C-alpha positions as CSV (number, residue, x, y, z in Angstrom):
1,M,-100.5,-69.6,-5.7
2,D,-99.6,-68.8,-2.1
3,D,-97.4,-71.0,0.0
4,E,-99.0,-69.9,3.2
5,R,-99.8,-73.4,4.4
6,T,-98.5,-73.5,8.0
7,E,-99.0,-71.5,11.1
8,S,-96.2,-69.1,12.1
9,T,-94.0,-70.2,15.0
10,E,-93.3,-66.6,16.1
11,S,-95.7,-66.7,19.0
12,T,-94.1,-66.7,22.4
13,E,-96.9,-68.4,24.2
14,S,-95.7,-71.4,26.2
15,G,-97.1,-74.7,25.1
16,H,-100.6,-75.8,24.3
17,D,-102.1,-74.5,27.5
18,G,-101.2,-70.9,26.7
19,D,-102.6,-71.3,23.2
20,R,-105.8,-72.8,24.5
21,R,-106.3,-70.0,27.0
22,R,-105.8,-67.4,24.3
23,R,-108.3,-69.0,21.9
24,I,-111.1,-69.3,24.5
25,S,-111.0,-65.8,25.9
26,R,-114.2,-63.8,25.8
27,K,-113.2,-61.7,22.8
28,N,-112.2,-64.7,20.7
29,V,-115.4,-66.6,21.5
30,L,-117.4,-63.6,20.4
31,K,-115.4,-63.2,17.2
32,A,-115.8,-66.9,16.4
33,A,-119.6,-66.6,16.9
34,V,-119.9,-63.9,14.3
35,A,-117.6,-65.5,11.8
36,A,-120.5,-66.9,9.9
37,V,-122.6,-63.8,9.9
38,P,-123.0,-62.3,6.4
39,L,-121.2,-58.9,6.0
40,P,-124.3,-56.8,5.3
41,L,-125.8,-57.9,8.7
42,L,-122.7,-57.5,10.8
43,L,-122.7,-54.3,12.8
44,G,-119.6,-54.7,14.9
45,G,-120.6,-57.7,17.0
46,A,-117.0,-58.9,17.6
47,A,-115.5,-57.3,20.7
48,L,-112.9,-54.6,20.3
49,A,-110.1,-54.0,22.7
50,R,-111.3,-50.5,23.5
51,D,-114.9,-51.8,24.4
52,A,-114.0,-54.2,27.1
53,K,-115.0,-52.1,30.1
54,P,-118.5,-51.1,31.1
55,S,-119.6,-47.9,29.3
56,D,-122.3,-46.7,31.7
57,G,-120.0,-44.1,33.2
58,P,-118.2,-41.1,31.7
59,L,-115.9,-41.9,28.8
60,T,-112.2,-41.7,29.6
61,P,-109.6,-40.1,27.2
62,T,-107.8,-43.4,26.8
63,P,-109.9,-46.4,25.4
64,Y,-109.8,-49.5,27.5
65,C,-108.2,-52.6,26.2
66,D,-107.9,-55.2,29.0
67,D,-110.5,-58.0,28.9
68,G,-108.1,-60.8,29.8
69,D,-106.9,-61.4,26.2
70,H,-103.4,-62.0,25.1
71,P,-101.6,-59.8,22.6
72,T,-102.6,-60.0,19.0
73,P,-101.4,-63.4,17.7
74,P,-98.8,-63.5,15.0
75,Q,-99.2,-65.2,11.6
76,M,-96.8,-66.0,8.9
77,E,-95.5,-63.4,6.4
78,G,-96.1,-65.4,3.3
79,P,-94.2,-65.0,0.0
80,Y,-95.4,-61.6,-1.1
81,F,-94.0,-59.1,1.4
82,K,-91.8,-56.3,-0.1
83,P,-89.8,-53.8,2.0
84,N,-89.6,-50.1,1.2
85,S,-93.4,-49.6,0.7
86,P,-94.6,-46.0,0.3
87,L,-95.6,-43.9,3.3
88,R,-99.4,-43.4,2.8
89,D,-102.7,-44.1,4.5
90,S,-104.6,-44.8,1.3
91,L,-103.9,-47.6,-1.2
92,I,-106.5,-46.3,-3.6
93,Q,-105.1,-45.0,-6.9
94,P,-106.8,-43.6,-10.1
95,G,-108.6,-46.5,-11.8
96,T,-108.6,-48.8,-8.8
97,Q,-111.4,-51.4,-9.0
98,G,-113.1,-53.1,-6.1
99,T,-115.2,-52.4,-3.1
100,R,-113.8,-49.6,-1.1
101,L,-112.8,-50.5,2.4
102,T,-111.6,-48.5,5.4
103,V,-109.8,-50.2,8.3
104,S,-109.4,-48.2,11.5
105,G,-108.6,-48.9,15.1
106,F,-106.0,-48.4,17.9
107,V,-102.7,-50.0,18.9
108,F,-102.3,-50.7,22.6
109,G,-99.5,-52.0,24.8
110,L,-100.0,-54.7,27.5
111,T,-101.0,-52.1,30.1
112,C,-103.9,-50.8,27.9
113,Q,-102.1,-47.6,27.1
114,P,-102.2,-46.4,23.4
115,L,-99.0,-46.6,21.5
116,A,-98.0,-43.6,19.3
117,R,-95.7,-43.8,16.3
118,V,-96.3,-47.5,15.7
119,L,-95.3,-48.5,12.2
120,L,-98.0,-50.4,10.3
121,D,-96.8,-51.8,7.0
122,W,-99.8,-53.2,4.9
123,W,-99.9,-55.4,1.8
124,Q,-102.7,-57.3,0.1
125,A,-104.1,-58.8,-3.1
126,D,-106.0,-56.7,-5.6
127,V,-109.6,-57.3,-6.6
128,N,-108.5,-60.3,-8.8
129,G,-106.5,-61.9,-6.0
130,A,-103.1,-61.0,-7.4
131,Y,-100.2,-59.3,-5.6
132,D,-98.1,-56.6,-7.3
133,N,-94.5,-58.0,-7.0
134,V,-93.1,-55.4,-9.4
135,G,-94.4,-52.1,-8.0
136,F,-96.2,-51.1,-4.9
137,R,-99.9,-51.3,-5.7
138,F,-101.8,-52.2,-2.5
139,R,-98.7,-51.7,-0.4
140,G,-98.0,-48.9,2.0
141,H,-96.9,-48.1,5.5
142,Q,-98.2,-45.5,8.0
143,F,-97.8,-44.6,11.7
144,T,-100.3,-44.4,14.6
145,D,-100.9,-40.9,15.8
146,E,-100.4,-39.7,19.4
147,R,-103.7,-41.4,20.4
148,G,-102.5,-44.7,19.1
149,A,-105.0,-44.5,16.3
150,F,-104.7,-45.5,12.6
151,K,-106.9,-45.5,9.5
152,L,-106.3,-47.2,6.2
153,T,-108.3,-46.7,3.0
154,T,-108.1,-49.6,0.5
155,I,-110.4,-52.2,-1.2
156,V,-111.7,-55.6,-0.2
157,P,-109.0,-58.0,-1.5
158,G,-109.9,-60.7,-4.0
159,L,-109.7,-64.4,-3.4
160,Y,-107.1,-66.8,-4.7
161,P,-106.7,-70.6,-4.3
162,G,-106.1,-72.0,-0.9
163,R,-106.9,-68.8,1.1
164,T,-109.8,-66.8,2.5
165,R,-109.9,-63.0,2.2
166,H,-107.2,-61.4,4.3
167,L,-105.0,-58.3,4.8
168,H,-101.3,-58.6,5.7
169,V,-99.7,-56.2,8.2
170,K,-96.5,-55.8,10.1
171,L,-96.5,-53.6,13.3
172,Q,-93.5,-52.3,15.2
173,A,-93.5,-49.9,18.1
174,P,-90.4,-47.8,18.5
175,N,-87.5,-49.9,19.7
176,Q,-89.7,-53.0,19.9
177,P,-89.9,-56.4,18.1
178,I,-92.0,-56.7,14.9
179,L,-95.4,-58.3,14.9
180,T,-96.4,-59.9,11.6
181,T,-100.0,-60.9,11.3
182,Q,-103.1,-61.0,9.1
183,L,-106.7,-59.7,9.4
184,Y,-109.8,-61.5,8.3
185,F,-113.4,-60.8,7.3
186,P,-116.4,-62.3,9.0
187,G,-119.0,-64.3,6.9
188,E,-116.4,-65.7,4.5
189,P,-117.1,-69.3,3.5
190,R,-113.4,-70.0,3.2
191,N,-112.8,-69.1,6.8
192,N,-113.8,-72.7,7.6
193,T,-111.3,-74.3,5.3
194,D,-108.3,-71.9,5.3
195,P,-105.7,-73.7,7.5
196,I,-104.2,-70.3,8.6
197,F,-107.4,-68.6,9.6
198,D,-107.7,-67.5,13.2
199,P,-111.0,-66.1,14.6
200,A,-108.9,-63.9,17.0
201,L,-108.0,-61.9,14.0
202,L,-111.5,-61.2,12.7
203,M,-112.3,-57.5,12.0
204,N,-115.6,-55.9,12.8
205,V,-117.0,-55.1,9.3
206,R,-120.2,-53.2,8.4
207,Q,-121.7,-52.0,5.1
208,N,-121.8,-48.3,4.5
209,G,-123.6,-47.7,1.2
210,S,-121.5,-49.3,-1.5
211,A,-118.4,-49.4,0.7
212,K,-117.4,-51.4,3.8
213,E,-116.0,-50.1,7.1
214,A,-113.8,-52.4,9.3
215,S,-112.3,-51.9,12.7
216,F,-109.6,-53.8,14.7
217,D,-107.5,-53.0,17.8
218,F,-104.0,-54.5,18.0
219,V,-102.4,-55.3,21.4
220,L,-98.6,-55.5,21.1
221,R,-96.3,-57.2,23.6
222,V,-95.1,-53.8,24.9
223,R,-95.2,-52.6,28.5
224,G,-96.5,-49.1,29.1
225,G,-97.6,-46.6,26.5
226,S,-96.4,-43.7,24.5
227,T,-96.5,-40.0,25.3
228,P,-95.9,-37.0,23.0
229,S,-92.5,-35.3,23.1
230,P,-92.3,-32.4,25.7
231,T,-92.4,-29.7,23.0
232,G,-94.8,-31.6,20.8
233,Q,-92.8,-30.5,17.8
234,P,-90.0,-32.3,16.0
235,T,-86.7,-30.6,15.3
236,T,-85.2,-30.1,11.8
237,Q,-82.0,-31.9,10.9
238,P,-79.9,-30.3,8.1
239,P,-78.7,-32.8,5.4
240,G,-75.4,-34.5,6.2
241,G,-75.7,-34.6,10.0
242,S,-75.8,-37.6,12.3
243,W,-79.1,-39.4,12.7
244,S,-81.1,-38.1,15.8
245,A,-84.3,-39.3,17.3
246,G,-87.0,-36.6,17.3
247,T,-85.8,-35.1,14.0
248,D,-88.2,-34.4,11.1
249,Y,-86.6,-36.0,8.1
250,R,-87.5,-35.5,4.4
251,T,-87.0,-37.6,1.4
252,G,-83.4,-37.3,0.2
253,D,-81.9,-36.2,3.5
254,Q,-78.5,-37.7,4.1
255,V,-77.4,-38.8,7.6
256,T,-74.7,-40.9,9.1
257,Y,-75.3,-43.6,11.7
258,D,-72.6,-45.9,13.3
259,G,-70.1,-44.7,10.7
260,A,-72.3,-45.5,7.7
261,A,-74.2,-43.1,5.4
262,Y,-77.9,-43.3,4.7
263,A,-80.4,-41.6,2.5
264,C,-84.0,-41.0,3.7
265,L,-86.6,-42.7,1.5
266,Q,-89.8,-41.4,3.2
267,P,-90.7,-38.3,5.2
268,H,-91.0,-39.2,8.9
269,T,-90.2,-38.1,12.4
270,A,-87.4,-40.2,13.8
271,R,-88.0,-42.2,17.0
272,A,-85.8,-44.4,19.2
273,G,-86.0,-47.8,17.6
274,W,-86.1,-46.4,14.0
275,E,-82.4,-46.2,13.6
276,P,-81.4,-46.4,9.8
277,P,-80.1,-50.0,9.9
278,S,-83.4,-51.2,11.5
279,V,-85.9,-49.6,9.1
280,P,-85.2,-50.3,5.4
281,A,-88.6,-48.8,4.6
282,L,-87.3,-45.4,5.7
283,W,-83.5,-45.5,5.0
284,R,-81.2,-46.8,2.3
285,R,-77.5,-47.2,3.0
286,T,-75.4,-45.3,0.4
């Protein structure tokens, strides 16, 4: 059903030595060790980026991320990605069937600073293992907050031939390259046979009543971090003006950029790197 048979070639690691170093880092070894633990027993044993430093002292405002790991590895997009997903942090709709799942975490840069306003575009199969290629069920995008945090509410995806359970996601920090990758569940028998599965992409998952809670921290190949704007408040752009970073746009707003006209598809606060030609999820050329 899915043609996801080969590993993506997007990674910029150099040669087999770089790949080997990434796969044997402490976090990846821990994640591989818990891959076979059944979900109800797993209480967050895989290392998170924020947990890498000793915790016997006072907590700092910024979670730590550097334990010697490389950035989150990329994986192939597969055949089911669709642009222009809705802006939302919950993929649950009336009548949705399946086990409820929340996925939360942080997005960091290489210097362990959280990244604000990172776009996360999610898509996944439904409880029966099918993708909605007509509408946007189980598709949506969101942005990290000023702490670099995100939270998605969805369901545990179903299985389909050739793959283990997984979530798809694209991430892009303002004015930075896109990372396309997938997240996996520990304790899945098909983790051992899926040719794309990577233990570095295992989430921490625990049972919470009838639902499941997962966590994962992304590390993007971005230097530095993000800070809020000096005023902390976006400006308002009247329809018909030129596109401007820092502006609060609403659905239907019209702007011009580089001589072309665009219509806003989703409410958002514009940031450098989110110019209309670069983000078809937010803008449509008219």
